[in-house]
C-alpha positions in Angstrom: 0.0 0.0 0.0 2.8 2.4 0.9 4.7 1.9 -2.3 1.5 2.6 -4.3 0.9 5.8 -2.3 4.4 7.0 -3.1 3.9 6.3 -6.8 0.6 8.1 -6.9 2.3 11.1 -5.2 5.0 11.2 -7.8 2.5 10.9 -10.6 0.7 14.1 -9.3 3.9 15.9 -8.8 4.8 15.2 -12.4 1.8 17.2 -13.5 2.7 20.1 -11.2 4.3 23.2 -13.0 6.2 24.1 -9.7 8.0 20.7 -9.5 10.3 19.7 -12.3 13.0 17.4 -10.8 13.4 14.4 -8.6 14.9 16.9 -6.0 11.6 18.7 -6.0 9.5 15.6 -5.7 11.6 14.5 -2.6 11.5 17.9 -1.1 7.6 18.4 -1.4 7.0 14.8 -0.3 9.2 15.4 2.7 7.5 18.4 4.3 4.1 16.6 3.9 5.4 13.4 5.3 6.9 15.3 8.2 3.5 16.9 9.2 1.7 13.5 8.9 4.4 11.9 11.1 4.1 14.7 13.6 0.3 14.0 13.7 1.0 10.4 14.5 3.6 11.3 17.1 1.2 13.6 18.8 -1.6 10.9 18.8 0.9 8.4 20.4 1.9 10.9 23.1 -1.8 11.7 23.8 -2.6 8.1 24.1 0.3 7.4 26.5 -0.7 10.5 28.6 -4.3 9.2 28.8 -3.1 5.8 30.1 -1.2 7.7 32.8 -4.3 9.7 33.7 -2.7 12.9 32.4 -3.7 15.5 29.9 -1.4 15.9 26.9 -0.4 19.4 25.7 -0.3 19.4 21.9 2.6 21.0 20.1 0.5 22.4 17.3 -2.5 24.6 17.8 -5.8 22.9 16.8 -6.3 24.9 13.5 -2.9 23.7 12.3 -3.2 20.0 13.2 -3.2 17.5 10.3 -6.9 16.6 10.9 -8.0 20.2 10.9 -6.6 21.5 7.5 -5.3 18.4 5.7 -7.8 15.6 6.5 -10.8 16.4 8.4 -12.9 13.3 9.0 -16.5 12.5 9.4 -17.7 10.3 12.3 -17.2 7.1 10.2 -13.4 8.1 9.6 -13.9 9.2 6.0 -12.7 12.5 4.5 -15.2 15.2 5.2 -15.5 17.0 1.9 -17.6 19.8 3.4 -14.7 20.8 5.7 -11.7 19.9 3.5 -10.1 22.9 1.8 -9.3 22.5 -1.8 -8.0 24.6 -4.8 -6.9 28.2 -4.1 -8.2 28.0 -0.5 -6.0 25.1 0.4 -2.8 26.5 -1.3 -3.3 30.0 0.2 -3.8 28.5 3.7 -0.6 26.5 3.4 1.5 29.4 2.0 0.1 32.3 4.0 -0.9 30.7 7.3 0.5 27.2 7.9 4.2 27.8 6.9 4.6 31.1 8.7 3.0 29.5 11.8 5.3 26.5 11.8 8.4 28.6 11.0 7.7 30.6 14.2 8.4 27.6 16.3 12.2 28.2 15.8 11.9 31.3 18.0 9.6 29.7 20.5 11.6 26.5 21.0 13.6 25.9 24.2 16.5 24.5 22.4 18.0 23.2 19.0 17.5 19.6 20.0 13.8 19.7 20.5 11.1 18.7 17.9 9.7 22.2 18.1 13.0 23.7 16.9 13.1 21.2 14.0 9.6 22.2 12.9 10.7 25.9 12.8 13.9 25.2 11.1 12.4 23.0 8.4 9.5 25.4 7.6 11.9 28.3 7.4 14.0 26.5 4.8 11.7 25.1 2.3 8.8 26.5 0.4 5.5 24.8 -0.9 6.2 24.5 -4.7 2.8 22.8 -5.4 1.1 25.7 -7.1 -2.2 23.9 -7.8 -4.4 23.6 -4.8 -6.1 20.8 -6.6 -2.9 18.8 -7.0 -2.1 19.6 -3.3 -5.4 18.2 -2.2 -4.8 15.0 -4.1 -1.2 14.6 -2.7 -2.5 15.3 0.8 -5.0 12.5 0.5 -2.3 10.0 -0.6 -0.1 11.1 2.3 -3.1 10.6 4.7 -3.1 6.9 3.6 0.3 6.4 5.2 0.6 5.2 8.8 3.4 5.8 11.3 2.1 4.0 14.3 4.0 0.7 14.4 7.7 -0.1 14.0 6.8 -2.3 11.0 5.1 0.7 9.3 8.0 3.1 10.0 10.5 0.5 8.8 8.6 0.1 5.5 8.3 3.9 5.1 12.0 4.3 5.8 12.9 1.9 2.9 10.6 3.7 0.5 12.0 7.1 1.5 15.6 5.7 1.0 14.5 4.7 -2.5 13.3 8.2 -3.1 16.7 9.6 -2.0 18.6 7.1 -4.2 16.5 8.2 -7.1 17.2 11.8 -6.3 20.9 10.9 -6.1 20.7 9.3 -9.6 18.9 12.3 -11.1 21.8 14.6 -11.7 25.6 15.2 -11.6 25.3 16.6 -8.1 23.4 13.6 -6.8 26.4 12.3 -4.9 26.0 15.1 -2.4 22.6 13.6 -1.3 23.3 9.9 -1.6 26.2 7.7 -0.7 25.6 4.1 -1.7 24.2 2.2 1.3 26.3 -0.9 0.9 29.5 1.3 1.1 28.2 3.0 4.2 27.3 -0.3 5.8 30.8 -1.7 5.1 32.3 1.5 6.7 30.1 1.1 9.8 31.1 -2.6 10.2 34.8 -1.7 10.0 34.4 1.2 12.5 32.1 -0.9 14.7 30.5 1.9 16.8 29.4 1.0 20.3 26.4 2.2 22.4 27.6 5.1 24.6 29.9 6.5 21.9 29.0 9.8 20.1 28.8 9.5 16.3 29.3 12.5 14.1 29.0 13.5 10.5 29.7 17.1 9.7 28.6 16.8 6.0 25.6 14.6 6.6 23.6 15.0 3.4 20.6 12.7 3.7 22.0 11.2 7.0 22.9 7.8 5.5 25.8 7.3 7.9 23.8 8.3 10.9 20.8 6.1 9.9 22.8 3.1 9.0 24.7 3.4 12.4 21.4 3.6 14.2 20.3 0.4 12.5 23.6 -1.3 13.3 23.5 -0.4 17.0 19.7 -1.2 17.3 20.2 -4.7 16.0 21.9 -5.5 19.3 19.3 -7.9 20.8 20.3 -7.0 24.4 19.4 -3.4 24.4 18.1 -1.9 27.6 15.6 0.9 28.0 18.6 3.1 29.0 20.4 2.1 25.8 17.4 3.1 23.7 17.2 6.5 25.4 21.0 7.0 24.7 20.5 6.0 21.0 17.6 8.5 20.7 19.3 11.6 22.2 22.9 11.1 22.9 24.5 9.2 20.1 24.0 10.7 16.6 25.1 14.2 15.6 25.1 15.8 12.3 25.6 19.1 10.4 24.4 20.1 7.0 24.8 23.2 5.0 22.2 22.8 2.3 18.5 23.4 3.0 17.1 20.5 1.1 19.6 18.0 2.4 18.9 19.2 5.9 15.2 18.6 5.6 15.8 15.1 4.0 18.3 14.2 6.8 15.6 15.1 9.5 12.9 13.1 7.8 15.2 10.2 7.0 16.3 9.9 10.7 12.7 10.3 11.9 11.6 7.4 9.7 14.5 5.3 11.0 13.1 5.8 14.4 15.1 8.8 15.9 12.3 11.3 17.0 14.3 14.5 17.4 17.5 14.2 15.4 20.6 16.2 16.6 21.2 17.6 13.1 22.1 21.3 12.9 21.6 23.4 9.8 24.9 25.2 9.4 28.1 25.5 7.4 30.5 23.2 9.3 33.5 24.9 7.7 32.6 28.3 9.1 33.7 27.1 12.5 37.3 28.0 13.4 39.3 24.9 14.3 41.0 26.7 17.1 37.7 27.1 18.9 37.0 23.3 19.1 37.4 22.1 22.7 37.3 18.7 24.4 33.6 18.9 25.1 33.0 19.3 21.4 34.7 16.2 20.3 33.3 12.8 19.1 34.2 9.1 19.4 33.4 8.3 15.9 33.4 10.3 12.6 32.0 8.8 9.5 31.4 11.1 6.4 31.4 11.6 2.7 32.3 15.3 2.5 31.6 17.2 -0.7 34.8 17.4 -3.0 35.4 19.6 -5.9 33.8 22.6 -4.2 35.7 25.8 -3.5 35.5 27.7 -0.2 36.0 31.6 0.1 39.1 33.0 1.6 37.4 34.0 4.9 36.4 30.3 5.4 39.9 29.1 4.7 41.1 31.4 7.5 39.5 28.9 10.0 42.1 26.2 9.0 45.8 25.9 9.6 46.3 24.3 6.1 44.8 26.9 3.8 43.1 25.4 0.7 40.0 26.1 -1.3 39.2 22.4 -1.8 36.2 21.7 0.4 37.1 18.0 1.1 40.5 18.9 2.5 39.0 21.5 4.8 36.5 18.8 6.1 39.3 16.3 6.7 41.1 18.9 8.9 37.9 19.5 10.7 37.3 15.7 11.3 40.8 15.1 12.6 40.5 18.0 15.0 37.0 17.1 16.2 37.9 13.4 17.0 38.6 12.5 20.6 42.0 11.0 21.3 41.6 7.3 20.4 38.5 8.2 18.3 37.9 6.3 14.9 37.0 7.7 11.5 35.9 6.5 8.1 36.0 9.2 5.5 35.4 9.1 1.7 37.6 11.3 -0.3 38.8 11.7 -3.9 41.6 9.2 -4.7 43.9 12.0 -6.0 44.3 13.2 -2.4 46.7 10.3 -1.9 49.2 11.6 -4.4 48.5 15.3 -5.3 51.7 17.3 -5.1 50.3 20.7 -4.2 51.4 22.0 -0.8 48.0 21.6 0.9 47.7 18.0 -0.1 51.2 17.2 1.0 50.8 18.9 4.4 47.5 17.3 5.0 48.8 13.8 4.3 51.8 14.6 6.6 49.4 15.6 9.4 47.2 12.6 8.9 50.2 10.1 9.0 51.8 11.9 11.9 48.8 12.6 14.2 46.7 9.6 13.3 47.0 5.9 12.6 45.9 5.6 9.0 45.4 1.8 9.2 43.2 1.1 6.1 42.6 2.5 2.7 39.7 1.2 0.6 40.1 1.9 -3.1 36.7 2.2 -4.8 36.2 1.7 -8.6 34.7 4.2 -10.9 30.9 4.0 -10.9 30.7 3.5 -7.1 28.9 6.8 -7.0 25.9 6.9 -9.3 26.2 9.7 -11.9 29.8 10.5 -11.0 32.8 9.1 -12.6 35.1 10.3 -9.9 37.3 7.6 -8.2 37.2 7.7 -4.5 39.0 6.0 -1.5 37.8 5.5 2.1 40.3 6.5 4.7 40.1 4.6 8.0 42.1 6.1 10.8 42.4 6.4 14.6 43.5 9.6 16.2 46.4 10.0 18.7 49.1 7.6 17.3 51.2 7.9 14.2 50.8 5.6 11.3 53.1 2.6 11.2 51.5 0.4 8.6 48.7 1.0 6.0 46.6 -1.9 4.7 45.2 -1.3 1.2 42.3 -3.0 -0.4 41.4 -2.6 -4.0 37.7 -3.1 -4.6 36.9 -5.0 -7.8 33.5 -6.3 -8.2 34.4 -8.0 -11.5 31.9 -5.8 -13.4 31.3 -2.2 -14.5 29.4 -0.3 -11.8 26.7 2.2 -12.7 23.0 3.2 -12.1 21.7 0.0 -13.5 24.4 -2.2 -11.9 25.1 -0.6 -8.5 27.5 -1.7 -5.7 25.9 -4.3 -3.4 26.7 -5.7 0.1 28.3 -8.9 -1.4 30.8 -6.8 -3.3 32.2 -5.6 0.0 31.9 -8.7 2.1 35.5 -9.9 1.2 36.9 -6.4 2.3 35.1 -6.4 5.6 36.3 -9.9 6.4 40.0 -9.4 5.4 40.2 -6.0 7.0 39.6 -7.5 10.5 43.2 -9.1 10.3 44.7 -7.0 7.7 45.3 -10.1 5.6 47.1 -10.1 2.4 45.3 -11.3 -0.8 45.4 -10.6 -4.6 43.4 -7.4 -3.8 45.0 -6.5 -0.5 48.5 -5.6 0.8 50.3 -3.6 3.5 52.8 -0.8 3.2 55.2 0.0 6.0 55.0 3.7 6.8 58.9 3.9 6.9 58.9 3.3 3.2 56.7 6.4 2.5 58.6 9.2 1.0 59.1 11.8 3.8 58.9 14.8 1.3 55.9 14.0 -0.6 54.1 11.6 1.7 52.6 9.9 -1.4 50.4 7.0 -0.4 48.7 6.3 -3.7 47.3 2.8 -4.4 49.9 0.7 -6.1 48.9 -3.0 -5.9 52.2 -5.2 -5.9 50.1 -8.3 -6.8 49.7 -7.1 -10.4 46.2 -5.8 -9.8 47.1 -2.1 -10.1 44.5 -0.4 -12.1 45.4 1.2 -15.4 44.5 4.9 -15.4 42.0 5.3 -18.2 41.5 8.8 -19.4 38.1 10.4 -19.7 36.3 10.7 -23.1 36.5 14.5 -22.7 40.4 14.3 -22.2 40.7 12.1 -25.3 38.5 14.5 -27.4 40.6 17.4 -26.2 43.8 15.8 -27.3 42.3 14.9 -30.7 41.3 18.6 -31.1 44.8 19.7 -30.1 46.4 17.3 -32.7 44.0 18.5 -35.4 45.0 22.1 -34.6 48.8 21.1 -34.8 48.1 19.4 -38.2 46.4 22.5 -39.5 49.4 24.7 -38.4 51.8 22.3 -40.1 49.8 22.3 -43.3 49.5 26.1 -43.3 53.3 26.3 -42.8 53.9 24.0 -45.7 51.6 26.0 -48.0 53.5 29.1 -46.9 56.8 27.6 -48.1 55.4 26.5 -51.5 
């Protein structure tokens, strides 16, 4: 039923002039899902209060509750068409009354980790793009079919929502910033092996894939106590996200996975000065796929000892700094970081090798990230002791990866198994830190077992060379003619 409801919602959104991309579809579905979820949460809390003989104080005023504006019901539980707004009335109520009211919660909330603050933040960041009040009425009725009351229902909805995020990630060249392949995340989580009581952080959380998968991993422990569950809900997962849409999706994704008031802050992580980070700000675990290829302004670069415009390199400095002594990290980064000769890359590699134990490098093939031909590696390191030996693993699924043939959990099973003992194999080997050049600190992937990948040039680079050769040929012919 849920899957059909999601399909029906997308079908209506495709007819909507204000929504043109998968990103729009996910964004508009998200704010409506959030309000439907909030209604279910309020009903659950009211029922619990009634059982205890207490009166529940609703978060939302009656006029803004789901059953007032979105789905007023008759006594037999069906939609009351006499009370339900439609057309311009519905659109104007949402734009002019509902959104401003919900945005106001940000000022009224007692703190950033409350559900009230999340309501205010979300509805200050996004806008209703559904211009037709008739389309909006149709979508609202499909959303109303969804139920959030049982864990099974939330679990099914979380899977469908993840599928929407994956489709959004596939939709364009920037999709990678919203979606890191879940099999890769799960492998990283297994290697890091977070434990209950540890604080887990992603400062570039996107759709919160690392936080959600970590929650699932820790929740799968069959011996969880009530105290453990409270710890998982409020004192374990922390994220920051700069982009408005990704922030909203992260909140919704974590809620659907079962975290009621996610500790995700809408901010530019890189605007924080590294010198200001204190012990109380640090985390036990960092797992992240920071954006690469971006360029940060000079004033942002001033926050870092190693100045560079490359976003990913600034994030890596941030992650090293914000880890506790003995803390563990798994960070995705462009593979060129391992061998770039610019000053920032060399200094950052030196810092990583000297202040952390870079114990594992996972080399990922092209096509790992949908819609992006960029080759990446995952750096696994522990803070507080220098690197003595690096174990490399060259991931080779034996097929070309892409949107129709994505990475799966089986592809990474061998890596996860061998990594436990840093075992040698045709795909894995170790390098002694003493053998690393102390002037370049080059740690690029060079498989001694004959599996070293041939660096294939991109089609664009080949076409550029052909054009350059053609131009040279034209010059030669022109010179010959000039001599005749």
